[in-house]
C-alpha positions as CSV (number, residue, x, y, z in Angstrom):
1,X,0.0,0.0,0.0
2,X,1.5,3.4,-0.9
3,X,2.3,6.0,1.6
4,X,-0.5,8.2,0.3
5,X,-3.0,5.4,0.6
6,X,-1.8,4.5,4.1
7,X,-2.1,8.1,5.2
8,X,-5.7,8.3,3.8
9,X,-6.7,5.1,5.6
10,X,-5.0,6.3,8.8
11,X,-6.9,9.6,8.6
12,X,-10.2,7.8,8.0
13,X,-9.6,5.5,10.9
14,X,-8.6,8.4,13.1
15,X,-11.7,10.4,12.2
16,X,-13.9,7.3,12.9
17,X,-12.1,6.7,16.2
18,X,-12.5,10.4,17.2
19,X,-16.2,10.3,16.3
20,X,-16.7,7.2,18.4
21,X,-14.8,8.8,21.3
22,X,-17.0,11.8,21.1
23,X,-20.2,9.7,21.1
24,X,-19.0,7.8,24.2
25,X,-17.9,11.1,25.8
26,X,-21.4,12.6,25.2
27,X,-23.0,9.5,26.8
28,X,-20.7,9.6,29.8
29,X,-21.1,13.4,30.1
30,X,-24.9,13.1,30.0
31,X,-24.8,10.4,32.7
32,X,-22.9,12.7,35.2
33,X,-24.2,16.1,34.1
34,X,-26.0,17.6,37.1
35,X,-28.3,19.7,34.9
36,X,-29.7,16.7,33.1
37,X,-30.5,14.8,36.3
38,X,-32.5,16.1,39.1
39,X,-31.8,14.9,42.6
40,X,-35.0,13.0,42.8
41,X,-35.5,9.4,41.9
42,X,-37.5,10.4,38.9
43,X,-34.5,12.2,37.4
44,X,-32.4,9.0,37.6
45,X,-35.2,7.0,36.1
46,X,-35.4,9.4,33.2
47,X,-31.7,9.1,32.7
48,X,-31.8,5.3,32.8
49,X,-34.7,5.2,30.3
50,X,-33.0,7.6,28.0
51,X,-29.8,5.6,27.7
52,X,-31.4,2.2,28.2
53,X,-30.8,1.5,24.5
54,X,-27.1,1.0,25.2
55,X,-26.8,-2.3,26.8
56,X,-23.8,-4.0,28.2
57,X,-23.1,-6.0,25.1
58,X,-23.2,-3.0,22.8
59,X,-20.9,-1.1,25.3
60,X,-18.4,-4.0,25.2
61,X,-18.5,-4.1,21.4
62,X,-17.8,-0.4,21.3
63,X,-14.8,-0.9,23.6
64,X,-13.5,-3.7,21.4
65,X,-13.9,-1.6,18.3
66,X,-12.1,1.3,19.9
67,X,-9.3,-1.1,20.9
68,X,-9.1,-2.5,17.4
69,X,-9.0,1.0,15.9
70,X,-6.3,2.1,18.3
71,X,-4.3,-0.9,17.3
72,X,-4.7,-0.2,13.6
73,X,-3.8,3.5,14.2
74,X,-0.7,2.5,16.1
75,X,0.3,0.1,13.4
76,X,-0.2,2.7,10.6
77,X,1.7,5.3,12.6
78,X,4.6,2.9,13.1
79,X,4.5,2.1,9.4
80,X,4.7,5.8,8.5
81,X,7.6,6.3,11.0
82,X,9.5,3.3,9.5
83,X,9.0,4.6,5.9
84,X,10.1,8.1,6.9
85,X,13.1,6.9,8.9
86,X,11.8,8.5,12.1
87,X,12.1,5.4,14.2
88,X,15.7,4.6,13.4
89,X,17.4,3.2,16.5
90,X,20.4,5.2,17.6
91,X,22.5,2.1,17.3
92,X,21.4,1.2,13.8
93,X,24.2,-0.7,12.0
94,X,25.4,-0.1,8.5
95,X,23.5,-3.1,7.1
96,X,20.2,-1.8,8.4
97,X,20.9,1.7,7.1
98,X,21.9,0.3,3.7
99,X,18.6,-1.6,3.6
100,X,16.6,1.5,4.4
101,X,18.6,3.5,1.8
102,X,17.9,0.8,-0.8
103,X,14.2,0.9,0.0
104,X,14.2,4.7,-0.3
105,X,16.1,4.6,-3.6
106,X,13.6,2.1,-5.0
107,X,10.7,4.2,-3.9
108,X,12.4,7.4,-5.2
109,X,13.0,5.5,-8.5
110,X,9.3,4.7,-8.8
111,X,8.4,8.3,-8.1
112,X,10.8,9.5,-10.7
113,X,9.4,7.0,-13.3
114,X,5.9,8.3,-12.6
115,X,7.0,11.9,-12.9
116,X,8.9,11.2,-16.1
117,X,5.9,9.4,-17.6
118,X,3.6,12.3,-16.6
119,X,6.0,14.8,-18.1
120,X,6.3,12.8,-21.3
121,X,2.5,12.6,-21.6
122,X,2.2,16.4,-21.0
123,X,4.9,17.0,-23.6
124,X,3.1,14.8,-26.1
125,X,-0.1,16.6,-25.4
126,X,1.6,20.0,-25.9
127,X,3.1,18.8,-29.2
128,X,-0.3,17.7,-30.3
129,X,-1.8,21.1,-29.4
130,X,1.0,22.9,-31.3
131,X,0.3,20.8,-34.3
132,X,-3.4,21.6,-34.2
133,X,-2.7,25.3,-33.8
134,X,-0.2,25.3,-36.7
135,X,-2.9,23.6,-38.9
136,X,-5.5,26.2,-37.8
137,X,-3.0,29.0,-38.5
138,X,-2.3,27.6,-42.0
139,X,-6.0,27.3,-42.7
140,X,-6.7,30.9,-41.5
141,X,-3.8,32.1,-43.6
142,X,-5.2,30.5,-46.7
143,X,-8.7,31.9,-46.0
144,X,-7.2,35.4,-45.6
145,X,-5.5,35.1,-49.0
146,X,-8.7,33.9,-50.6
147,X,-10.6,36.8,-49.1
148,X,-7.9,39.3,-50.2
149,X,-7.9,37.8,-53.8
150,X,-11.7,37.9,-53.9
151,X,-11.7,41.5,-52.7
152,X,-9.1,42.5,-55.3
153,X,-11.0,40.7,-58.1
154,X,-14.3,42.3,-57.2
155,X,-12.8,45.8,-57.8
156,X,-13.2,46.4,-61.5
157,X,-9.8,47.8,-62.5
158,X,-7.5,45.7,-60.4
159,X,-8.4,42.1,-61.5
């Protein structure tokens, strides 16, 4: 998976995790917010009825999902750090560094190939546009000559 794709997946997972965290925070805040619950037994009953839809099984599933998302986020962050060289150990030996350098050179080579291909496509497109413009210019030049000849021939003494 490319770095850009991993970053997009990581961002999506992070947004989803943050959304779930906000939802759980709202539920917990509502449970302890003094303004929502009166000091009478009726207030607690209202609170329990309001959040009765969230049962223990659903709560455990949410916790499991959050744990899984945190694990995925940590894995993606570690992958990004490895690819950018941020997590190099201070005692990295020459073999490890050569391996990382080789991976970076390969990735850089792929980027350069993609850039060269794109530049070549853009150059081909520009040549094609130039060719079309030259044809249009030639056509318009011939049309101007025809119009000039026609105008000269329509004047009685000059034809």
